[in-house]
C-alpha positions in Angstrom: -150.5 55.8 24.4 -150.9 55.8 20.5 -152.0 59.3 19.4 -152.3 60.3 15.5 -153.0 63.9 14.4 -154.2 64.6 10.9 -154.1 67.7 8.9 -154.2 69.4 5.5 -157.8 68.7 4.5 -159.9 71.3 2.8 -162.1 72.2 -0.1 -160.5 71.6 -3.8 -162.1 71.7 -7.0 -162.2 68.2 -9.1 -158.7 67.9 -10.7 -156.8 69.8 -7.9 -154.5 68.4 -5.3 -153.9 68.4 -1.5 -151.1 66.9 0.9 -152.6 65.6 4.0 -150.2 65.0 7.0 -150.1 62.9 9.9 -148.2 63.6 13.1 -147.7 60.5 15.3 -147.2 60.9 19.1 -145.8 58.1 21.2 -144.0 56.3 18.7 -141.8 56.2 15.4 -143.7 55.7 12.3 -140.6 54.2 10.5 -141.0 51.1 13.2 -144.4 50.3 11.8 -146.5 49.8 8.8 -148.9 52.8 8.6 -152.0 53.3 6.4 -154.4 56.1 5.2 -158.0 55.0 5.2 -161.3 57.2 4.7 -164.5 57.3 5.2 -167.2 59.2 3.2 -170.8 59.9 4.3 -172.8 56.7 4.9 -170.3 54.5 3.7 -167.9 52.4 5.5 -164.3 52.7 6.3 -162.0 52.2 2.9 -158.2 51.5 3.1 -156.5 53.9 0.7 -152.7 53.6 0.9 -150.2 52.1 3.1 -146.4 52.1 3.7 -144.5 49.2 5.5 -141.8 49.8 7.8 -139.4 48.8 4.9 -140.9 51.7 2.9 -142.6 49.6 0.4 -146.2 51.4 -0.6 -149.4 50.2 -1.7 -152.4 51.8 -3.1 -156.3 51.0 -3.3 -157.2 50.8 -7.4 -159.3 53.6 -7.0 -156.5 56.0 -5.9 -153.4 54.5 -7.8 -151.6 56.7 -10.0 -153.0 59.8 -8.3 -152.2 59.5 -4.5 -148.7 59.0 -3.0 -147.8 57.9 0.4 -144.5 59.0 2.0 -143.1 59.6 5.4 -140.3 61.5 6.6 -138.1 59.9 8.9 -136.3 62.9 10.3 -139.5 64.8 11.1 -141.2 61.5 12.0 -144.3 62.6 9.7 -146.5 60.8 7.5 -147.9 62.4 4.2 -150.5 61.5 1.5 -150.1 63.8 -1.7 -153.3 63.5 -3.5 -153.6 64.6 -7.1 -156.3 64.5 -9.9 -158.9 64.8 -7.2 -162.4 63.5 -8.1 -165.5 64.0 -6.1 -165.7 60.7 -5.2 -162.6 61.2 -3.2 -164.5 63.4 -0.7 -164.3 62.0 2.7 -162.8 62.0 6.2 -159.2 60.9 5.9 -157.5 59.2 8.7 -153.9 58.0 9.4 -153.8 54.6 11.1 -151.4 52.3 12.8 -152.6 48.6 14.1 -156.2 49.9 13.8 -156.0 53.0 15.4 -156.5 56.1 14.0 -156.7 59.8 14.5 -159.6 62.3 14.7 -159.2 62.5 10.7 -159.4 65.5 8.4 -162.1 66.5 6.1 -161.3 66.5 2.3 -164.0 67.8 0.0 -163.8 67.9 -3.8 -166.3 69.8 -5.1 -166.9 72.8 -8.1 
């Protein structure tokens, strides 16, 4: 059974930074393409970033240059480093694999 557990969300001021973590259970992340997606209140699910099995990274235009996806193969962890946060980045963030995602972690950007 695939299980994903996200953490690291919180309240941050505009311009601030957060690092989200995703702990997978039941599989090894570097064998799969992994993604971060988010959902803001009243909006649909939005793809944010992805990392392929080979380590290639990709980003939505809205976060390019501000967010960085990475993984630690030794720890079997996935990360999303978020910088220069904007109020419109506020959302529940999920890590995802093959359409499955965890319970999410709330990110609120507000002054």
